[in-house]
N, C-alpha and C positions, 0 to 999 in steps of 0.2 A: 202419518208420520213423517219426521222433518227429516229432510234429507243431511247428510253429514256436513256438507259445507255450511247450511242454515245453521246447524248447531255450532259449528265452529265461529261462525261470525256473531252469533248471539253470545258465546263465550268471551270472543275477544272484545265485544262491546261493553260487556259486564267489568270485564279487567281494566278495562278504560275509565269507564265510571267510578270505581273503586279508587283506582291511582289517583282521578280527580278529586274524590272526597279527601283522600289522605293528605293530598297537596293543600287543599284548602283549608282543612284543619291546620296544618302546620302555619299556612299564612296568618291565621288568627292567633297565634301564640309563637312571637319572635324568640322566646326564651328557651324553645326546644320541648319536645315531648318524648316520653318512652314509648315503646311499642305497647305497653298494656294501655297508656294513656290513650293513644291513637285509636286502639281497639275499642276502647269503651266509648271514645266520641263518635267512630263512624258506624258502630254496631257491626264489627265484622270480628272474626275469630284471630286470636294473637297470630296464630302459624298463617293465616292469609295477608295479614299486615305486615309481617316479616317477609314473606316472600315478595310481595309487591314492593315493599320499600327498598328490597335488595336490588331489585330490577333498574328502581328508579334512581339508588344510588349509584349504580353502574352508569348510567347516563348521566350523571352529576347533577340530576334534579332534586335529590336531597343527599344531605351529608349529616356526618356524626357532630353533635357539638362539641367543640374543642375544650370546652369548659365541663364537660360531662354531663351536660343537661338533656341527652338524648338526641332525636332527630330534628333538624332544620332543614328549611329550604337551602336548595344547593346552588352554586355560580352560575349554573348553565339557565337558570330561569332568570337571572339577570340580564343575561343576553337576549333572550328570548323577550322580555319585556321591554328593553330598549328597542327592538326590533319594533315592537307592536307600538310603541311610543311614536317613534319616527314615522312609521306608516299611517297613522291615525293623524298626525300633524299635516303629513303630505295631503293625505286625501280631504281634509276639513279645510285646507288652505282656502280654497277657492269659495267655498261656502261663507268663510268668514269675510273676506273680500266681499262678496255679493250682499252681504248683510249690513255692512259698515256703509257700503255706497248707497243701499237703499234706503237706510234709515239717516244716514250722516252722524250715526253715533258707533262709538267704540264696540268692536266685536271681540268676544274672548273665549278661548278654550281651555277647559281645566279638567282634571281627571282627580277621581277619589282615591286618596293613598290612606288608609286606615281610618283615623279619626281627623283627617283635614282635605282642604281641596289644594291642590297644586297647579299654576297655571302654566300651562304647555306652550301656548301661542297668543299672538294679539294683532289685530288689524286696527290702527286708531281710526277713527272717526273723521270726517272732514270739518266739523264745526271748530271755530277757534277756541270756545271752551269746551274742553273733551276730558274724558277719565284716563288715565294711563297706569295701568299696572306694569309689573315686570314679569318676564318669565322666569319661573322657579318660585316666586312668591307664593307663601303659603299663607291660606285663608281659614278661617274657622266653618263649621257646618250649619250652625244653627242661626246663624245673622247673615246670611249671605244667601243670595238668589241661587247662585250654583248650587252650594251646600245643600239647601233645603231641596231643591229639585232632585238630588242625588239619594237625600235621605229618604224623599217619598217613593223611590224606585225601590227601596230595600222593603224586607218584610217588617211588619210593624214593631214586633219584639225586638229585632235587631235595631231598628232606627232609634225605637226608645233607649236601648243600651247605649248607644253613641252618644245621644242627647243627654243623658243623664252623666255620662262619663265627662263629656264637654263641660257641663254646667259645673259639676264639681272642681273639676281643673281651674275653670275662670271664676269659680265662686259665685255663679249665679244662681240665683233663687228663683227658678223658672216654673210656670204652672204647666205640668207635663200633660194635662188633659187638654188645655187650650192648644198646646203645640201639635199635640196628636191630631187634634181637630184641623189645625193649620195644614197638616200633612194630608188629611184626607181630602182637602179641597185641592191640593196640589195634584193629589192624584186624579181627581174628578177632572180639573181643567187641563191639565198636564203642562202647566206654566206654575213658576215659582216666581216670589218677589222678596225683594230687600227694599223696603220704602223707610229709607234715610237712617236703617237701623245698626248696620256694620260701621259705616263712615259718613258723618256727618255732612251733608251738602251732596250724597250721591244715593240715588235708589238704582234699583237693577230688577231685568225680568230674565228668567232662564228657564231651560229645559234640560232634561236628563237623557242620556242615552246610554246603551251598552254596547262595547265594540265587540269585534270577533274573537278577542282573547277572553271575554267576560269581564272587562273593566269597565267601571261606571265613569261616564265623562259628562260633562255639561257645556253649553255654549249658553252664553249670556251675554247681554247688553247692559253696560252701565250707561246712566244717564245723570247729568247735573240736575238734581232735584229742583231747580228753579225752572226747569222746562219739561220736569217729568210729566206732567198733568197734560200738558198740552200735546207732548209726542208719545203718551202712552198707547193710545189706538193704534197708530201707524206702527209702532214697534211691537207690539202684540202681534200685529197681522203679519209683519215681514218674519219675526221669531217663528210663527206658526209655520209659514212657507219654507222656512230652514229646516224645522223639525222633520217635516215632510220628505225633504230631500235627503236628511240623514237617514230615515227610515228605509228610504227605497236603496240609498248606497250600502246601508247593513244588509239588506236582504239579497242585493246584487252578489255582495262580498261573501255572504254565507253560500249562496246558490253556486259561485265560482268555487 
């Protein structure tokens, strides 16, 4: 027989899991959802959704859409996201510096937001000819190393949906089967590549990781294509070392 405290603990964990499911559902639909729509998508009774949404609204984690579109994410989540963003940039800064120093190439940190990658931080390389992007710059998913790394970290159906949306938006007639095979190779090796595909003259290698708040990030190393073949093995080795450091950092953060 379960102790009363055990039952309470399990009940509390269940409520948190349900609240998280509601928040994730709202994240995927910025136009707002009704209680009935949320109930259908998360597989919970409408009364349960209403009760949990009421508690989330009291904490400003959800809000009623001013245009009458139902519930949407609330302003408090923006504050939490900004705090998490600063934290991940601060924690990864040393790793980026070490990666740039060991390879001589620029090291980038980006985050997946919806159907794009947004650059959060960058440490320039030491070569005279080097690649430079800007913090806040937005990049696509399907033609970049960081975007492909994050797509490969998603479930296949979710990744395929984002790929098809981007191709439709950019009028790209792509081969979905071939691209899914590419993502399968990224999952197998842990590394994604952009071989002169996004920007002519620049190739890149990247890997993805999930931070403590569940956001997908990528650390990538862009390299002028003229020296990519010569430096590829060294960059791969260095970026795998960095990936190991990131996994340990995430593990320690979770344990803490």
